C-alpha positions as a printed Julia matrix, in Angstrom:
378×3 Matrix{Float64}:
 -65.67  -12.72  -75.72
 -66.97   -9.15  -76.23
 -69.68  -10.07  -78.31
 -71.33  -12.38  -75.28
 -71.3    -8.71  -73.44
 -74.21   -7.23  -73.9
 -75.87   -3.85  -73.27
 -77.84   -4.97  -70.22
 -74.22   -6.14  -68.69
 -73.0    -2.5   -69.17
 -76.18   -0.96  -67.28
 -74.32   -2.99  -63.96
 -70.75   -2.44  -62.35
 -67.84   -4.57  -63.01
 -65.99   -6.24  -60.17
 -62.24   -7.09  -60.07
 -61.8   -10.31  -57.53
 -58.52   -9.97  -55.97
 -56.98  -12.24  -53.59
 -53.49  -14.03  -52.49
 -53.27  -16.65  -49.98
 -51.42  -16.0   -47.21
 -50.06  -12.59  -45.39
 -46.87  -13.69  -46.43
 -47.63  -13.75  -50.14
 -48.84  -10.18  -49.89
 -45.49   -9.28  -48.58
 -43.44  -11.11  -50.78
 -45.14  -12.04  -53.7
 -46.31   -8.61  -54.82
 -45.81   -9.19  -58.33
 -48.72  -10.99  -57.78
 -51.25   -8.63  -56.41
 -49.84   -6.04  -59.16
 -51.0    -8.7   -61.94
 -54.24   -9.02  -60.22
 -54.5    -5.79  -59.81
 -54.16   -4.97  -63.47
 -57.06   -6.61  -64.64
 -59.1    -3.46  -64.04
 -57.74   -2.28  -67.48
 -58.93   -5.69  -68.8
 -62.45   -4.58  -67.59
 -62.13   -0.72  -69.07
 -61.37   -2.19  -71.96
 -64.24   -4.09  -72.13
 -66.55   -1.23  -71.74
 -66.42   -0.18  -68.02
 -65.8     3.46  -67.3
 -65.39    2.65  -63.23
 -64.94   -0.99  -61.9
 -65.01   -1.45  -58.72
 -61.86   -3.46  -57.66
 -62.46   -5.74  -54.36
 -59.39   -6.13  -51.71
 -60.64   -6.92  -48.44
 -59.2   -11.14  -49.02
 -56.02  -10.09  -49.88
 -54.32  -12.8   -47.76
 -57.23  -15.02  -46.63
 -56.99  -18.91  -47.88
 -59.63  -19.8   -50.13
 -59.73  -22.98  -48.86
 -63.26  -23.09  -46.88
 -62.13  -22.56  -43.34
 -61.17  -18.43  -43.67
 -63.77  -16.36  -43.69
 -63.68  -13.8   -46.9
 -65.46  -10.38  -46.22
 -64.68   -9.58  -49.53
 -66.18  -12.8   -51.7
 -68.98  -13.01  -49.13
 -69.8    -9.02  -50.91
 -69.21   -9.82  -53.83
 -71.74  -12.62  -53.53
 -74.15  -10.32  -51.72
 -73.96   -7.68  -54.81
 -74.43  -10.58  -57.78
 -77.35  -11.89  -55.6
 -78.85   -8.3   -55.97
 -77.98   -8.54  -59.93
 -75.89   -5.46  -59.65
 -72.94   -7.18  -60.82
 -72.16   -7.14  -64.86
 -68.88   -9.13  -65.18
 -66.9   -10.58  -62.34
 -63.08   -9.97  -63.44
 -60.65  -12.24  -61.99
 -57.24  -13.62  -62.67
 -57.89  -17.66  -62.58
 -60.82  -19.59  -61.05
 -58.15  -20.47  -57.91
 -58.25  -16.62  -57.14
 -62.27  -17.24  -56.97
 -62.01  -19.83  -54.46
 -60.78  -23.22  -53.56
 -63.5   -24.89  -52.11
 -66.29  -25.81  -54.24
 -69.72  -25.08  -51.77
 -68.39  -21.0   -52.32
 -67.95  -21.68  -56.21
 -70.88  -23.51  -56.77
 -72.98  -21.56  -55.13
 -71.68  -18.01  -56.93
 -71.72  -19.61  -60.21
 -75.32  -20.4   -60.02
 -76.37  -17.14  -59.08
 -74.41  -15.71  -61.92
 -76.15  -18.62  -64.39
 -79.09  -17.35  -63.31
 -79.18  -13.54  -62.63
 -76.34  -13.13  -65.53
 -73.48  -12.35  -64.5
 -71.12  -13.07  -66.18
 -67.26  -14.2   -65.28
 -63.94  -13.55  -67.09
 -60.28  -14.94  -66.6
 -56.78  -14.57  -68.72
 -58.52  -17.55  -71.08
 -61.97  -16.15  -71.96
 -65.39  -14.58  -70.87
 -67.43  -17.21  -69.63
 -71.65  -17.36  -69.96
 -72.76  -19.54  -66.79
 -75.97  -19.62  -68.25
 -74.64  -21.91  -70.86
 -74.23  -25.61  -70.03
 -70.12  -25.54  -72.34
 -69.32  -22.13  -70.73
 -70.59  -23.76  -66.93
 -68.89  -27.31  -67.7
 -65.45  -25.65  -68.38
 -65.21  -22.89  -65.5
 -67.14  -25.5   -62.81
 -64.14  -27.9   -64.08
 -60.82  -25.37  -63.37
 -63.25  -24.49  -60.03
 -62.64  -28.32  -59.21
 -59.2   -28.61  -60.59
 -58.23  -25.34  -58.32
 -59.37  -27.24  -54.34
 -57.88  -30.86  -56.02
 -54.51  -27.98  -56.25
 -54.89  -28.06  -52.77
 -55.44  -30.44  -51.33
 -51.92  -31.47  -53.03
 -50.15  -28.31  -51.67
 -50.87  -29.4   -48.16
 -50.56  -33.34  -48.8
 -46.7   -33.05  -50.01
 -44.49  -30.77  -47.5
 -46.75  -32.52  -44.8
 -45.77  -35.88  -46.11
 -42.18  -34.43  -45.8
 -42.8   -33.75  -42.0
 -44.21  -36.19  -41.14
 -41.29  -38.61  -42.36
 -38.71  -36.1   -40.76
 -40.53  -36.19  -37.34
 -40.34  -40.32  -37.33
 -36.57  -40.3   -37.47
 -36.21  -37.5   -34.75
 -34.75  -35.18  -37.29
 -37.37  -32.62  -37.25
 -36.73  -29.2   -35.31
 -39.46  -28.1   -33.53
 -39.63  -25.75  -30.8
 -39.05  -27.25  -27.41
 -40.45  -26.14  -23.99
 -38.38  -24.42  -21.58
 -35.44  -26.14  -20.48
 -34.09  -28.22  -23.43
 -32.99  -26.57  -26.55
 -31.48  -27.56  -29.48
 -27.47  -28.02  -30.78
 -25.66  -27.0   -34.13
 -25.56  -30.52  -35.09
 -29.3   -30.91  -34.25
 -29.14  -32.81  -30.92
 -31.35  -31.8   -27.93
 -29.95  -31.23  -24.76
 -30.04  -29.42  -21.25
 -31.22  -25.53  -21.9
 -27.46  -24.3   -20.12
 -28.63  -21.96  -17.57
 -28.9   -23.77  -14.61
 -31.2   -21.51  -13.16
 -34.16  -22.87  -15.63
 -32.94  -26.43  -14.88
 -33.92  -26.35  -11.29
 -36.96  -25.0   -11.62
 -38.6   -27.1   -14.16
 -36.77  -29.94  -11.75
 -38.53  -28.5    -8.86
 -41.93  -28.29  -10.21
 -41.19  -32.77  -11.13
 -40.25  -33.35   -8.17
 -42.89  -31.55   -6.21
 -45.74  -33.47   -8.52
 -43.83  -36.69   -7.66
 -44.42  -35.65   -3.83
 -47.85  -35.11   -4.41
 -49.47  -36.02   -7.41
 -51.58  -32.97   -8.22
 -50.7   -30.44  -10.44
 -53.43  -28.2    -7.89
 -50.55  -29.12   -4.4
 -47.69  -28.26   -7.23
 -49.49  -24.95   -8.0
 -50.0   -23.95   -4.32
 -46.61  -24.94   -3.46
 -45.07  -22.73   -5.73
 -47.67  -19.62   -5.19
 -46.19  -19.71   -1.3
 -43.4   -18.46   -1.9
 -42.16  -16.44   -4.38
 -41.54  -18.88   -7.5
 -41.65  -17.96  -10.67
 -41.03  -19.99  -13.57
 -39.55  -20.59  -16.95
 -41.74  -19.56  -20.34
 -40.62  -19.52  -24.39
 -41.26  -16.0   -25.23
 -43.55  -15.28  -27.9
 -41.82  -11.97  -29.86
 -38.16  -14.37  -29.25
 -38.53  -17.41  -30.44
 -35.86  -19.53  -28.24
 -35.83  -16.72  -26.01
 -36.98  -17.14  -22.03
 -38.88  -15.6   -19.65
 -39.97  -15.51  -15.96
 -43.47  -15.06  -15.13
 -45.46  -16.23  -12.04
 -46.54  -20.13  -12.31
 -50.35  -20.78  -13.26
 -51.82  -23.57  -14.28
 -52.0   -24.05  -17.36
 -47.76  -23.61  -17.16
 -47.43  -26.66  -14.31
 -49.61  -28.48  -17.06
 -47.75  -28.13  -19.68
 -44.42  -29.61  -17.61
 -45.76  -32.24  -16.21
 -47.65  -33.07  -19.54
 -44.43  -32.57  -22.09
 -42.86  -36.29  -23.06
 -39.71  -33.85  -23.75
 -38.96  -34.2   -20.06
 -39.03  -37.31  -20.42
 -36.18  -37.36  -22.92
 -38.88  -37.93  -25.82
 -39.34  -36.86  -29.38
 -43.13  -36.46  -29.47
 -45.13  -34.6   -32.28
 -48.24  -34.57  -33.57
 -49.74  -34.62  -30.22
 -52.81  -32.46  -30.69
 -54.82  -31.87  -33.93
 -57.64  -29.6   -35.25
 -61.07  -30.33  -35.17
 -63.57  -28.86  -38.28
 -67.33  -28.01  -36.8
 -70.15  -26.27  -38.62
 -70.62  -22.38  -36.43
 -73.42  -20.45  -37.85
 -73.71  -22.37  -40.93
 -69.73  -22.03  -41.83
 -66.96  -24.4   -41.05
 -64.83  -23.83  -38.47
 -61.48  -25.27  -37.2
 -59.4   -25.1   -34.31
 -56.51  -26.34  -33.08
 -54.83  -27.75  -30.05
 -56.88  -31.21  -29.04
 -54.79  -33.12  -27.33
 -54.99  -37.16  -29.14
 -54.12  -40.33  -26.67
 -50.63  -41.12  -26.92
 -51.32  -44.28  -29.46
 -52.63  -41.79  -31.82
 -49.31  -39.95  -31.87
 -47.57  -38.86  -35.31
 -44.47  -40.36  -33.69
 -42.88  -41.04  -30.74
 -38.92  -41.87  -29.45
 -38.18  -42.41  -26.45
 -34.5   -42.46  -24.69
 -33.99  -39.34  -28.03
 -31.95  -36.72  -25.61
 -31.29  -36.58  -21.76
 -34.57  -35.68  -20.14
 -35.01  -34.52  -16.0
 -37.43  -37.56  -15.24
 -36.94  -40.98  -16.65
 -39.92  -42.28  -18.76
 -41.59  -44.76  -16.14
 -42.12  -41.43  -14.19
 -44.06  -39.65  -16.52
 -46.29  -42.43  -17.19
 -46.68  -42.84  -13.93
 -47.52  -38.69  -13.91
 -50.12  -39.15  -16.35
 -51.32  -42.0   -14.65
 -52.21  -39.75  -11.73
 -53.52  -36.51  -14.1
 -56.28  -38.69  -15.36
 -57.25  -40.13  -11.97
 -57.16  -36.75  -10.76
 -59.05  -35.18  -13.65
 -61.57  -38.14  -13.08
 -62.1   -37.43   -9.45
 -63.28  -34.49  -10.05
 -65.91  -35.13  -12.59
 -69.04  -34.79  -10.97
 -71.01  -37.03  -10.0
 -74.16  -37.72  -10.04
 -76.36  -38.33   -6.41
 -78.27  -41.94   -6.48
 -81.77  -41.55   -5.9
 -82.74  -41.23   -1.94
 -79.67  -40.64   -0.76
 -80.62  -37.33    0.97
 -84.2   -39.6     2.84
 -81.44  -41.85    4.24
 -82.15  -44.73    1.87
 -79.76  -47.52    1.17
 -79.42  -48.91   -2.48
 -78.63  -52.75   -3.34
 -75.89  -52.85   -5.58
 -74.86  -49.85   -2.19
 -73.2   -51.6    -0.01
 -73.31  -55.4     1.59
 -76.23  -54.9     4.06
 -79.26  -53.29    2.32
 -81.87  -51.56    4.21
 -79.53  -51.46    7.06
 -79.15  -47.64    6.98
 -78.03  -45.49    4.85
 -75.14  -45.53    3.21
 -72.27  -43.0     3.11
 -69.47  -44.91    1.18
 -69.56  -42.3    -1.72
 -70.44  -38.98    0.67
 -67.65  -40.17    3.23
 -64.79  -40.81    0.52
 -65.44  -37.16   -0.98
 -65.63  -35.69    2.16
 -61.97  -37.91    2.82
 -60.8   -36.45   -0.44
 -62.19  -33.02    0.36
 -59.86  -33.07    3.94
 -56.57  -34.76    1.95
 -56.54  -31.9    -0.66
 -57.51  -29.02    1.86
 -54.98  -30.61    4.65
 -51.25  -31.01    2.33
 -50.56  -27.15    1.19
 -50.89  -26.69    5.09
 -48.65  -29.55    5.89
 -46.26  -28.3     3.62
 -46.41  -24.85    3.92
 -45.6   -26.42    7.73
 -42.95  -28.21    7.29
 -40.95  -24.96    5.39
 -41.71  -22.75    8.36
 -40.03  -25.17   10.53
 -37.47  -25.78    8.46
 -37.05  -21.73    8.3
 -36.72  -22.21   11.87
 -34.72  -24.22   12.56
 -31.42  -23.94   10.07
 -30.33  -27.1    10.06
 -32.74  -29.22    8.62
 -32.68  -29.04    4.6
 -35.49  -29.56    2.77
 -35.86  -30.24   -1.06
 -36.88  -27.52   -3.16
């Protein structure tokens, strides 16, 4: 409908907005980019000599969580009254989030900015055009939820059967027939068993880490650049915790142990992945699925120990009057008999025990080195 384009629109700029949802689409679906860029010729046919081409959002999702520099720049130019028409492939290219396209359409309606797609030219000041383009925006938002829901349901169904080929931790590998077995390198197996045995003996990730750092010991970990490739690194707390937290080492297949959470940052919804969920909320958990390094009962006991250690390490609030040596009625059996030091003594004993354990461990290793006939467990 070229008759909707007036001389006032021609005095302002024409913007051709181009977007694809992911870097994979940009690499493997170059035809879509070519078609969208070709819309510049349509703007020239409308009468604009030099339309502005926005390519900043190639490979960026329009679901509402990613920051789109190109879309933000276009919205700012519209709000300043610098844009006469926006040309796009379809409404889904502008946005798949109701908040974004509703804000843009409202600005276009108030500032007399046209929107054109492959079908027609829309004047957002007209109720019918605003309704049609709004319905297209709602449909594009609904389509995005369907695109995500269908493959996700298939993934969950396959994971509940234990057939989903996920990334395994170091020490386990997939066979050609889709089963899980121990990693064929015996050095990798011994390193995993050493960490789990040391945890069973001392019951603390910190003690395991200190014992490993006392000697030149490295732990296997997966490389990010090469899938399923093993590299050896000096142990860290995160590496040790990932080993003792993984149910795969206990012969169990688990899926959906972590989730993404959304919070508002600087006025925009931001999604952060990697938040751990309780075991009863895991998507799938199949025990005795494959050979493990420890029994499931030992894994549960280790998790209880880690939870207890986490609670012990939490900061405690001092009782009022504790510094003055006042014994409170709910603190001991003989109120007023003197300063109650039960909690302080318990904390001091815990600190002393944690300090002595690595010393005892080092002395035990030193004695073993001096007495070759004595064997120690590694």
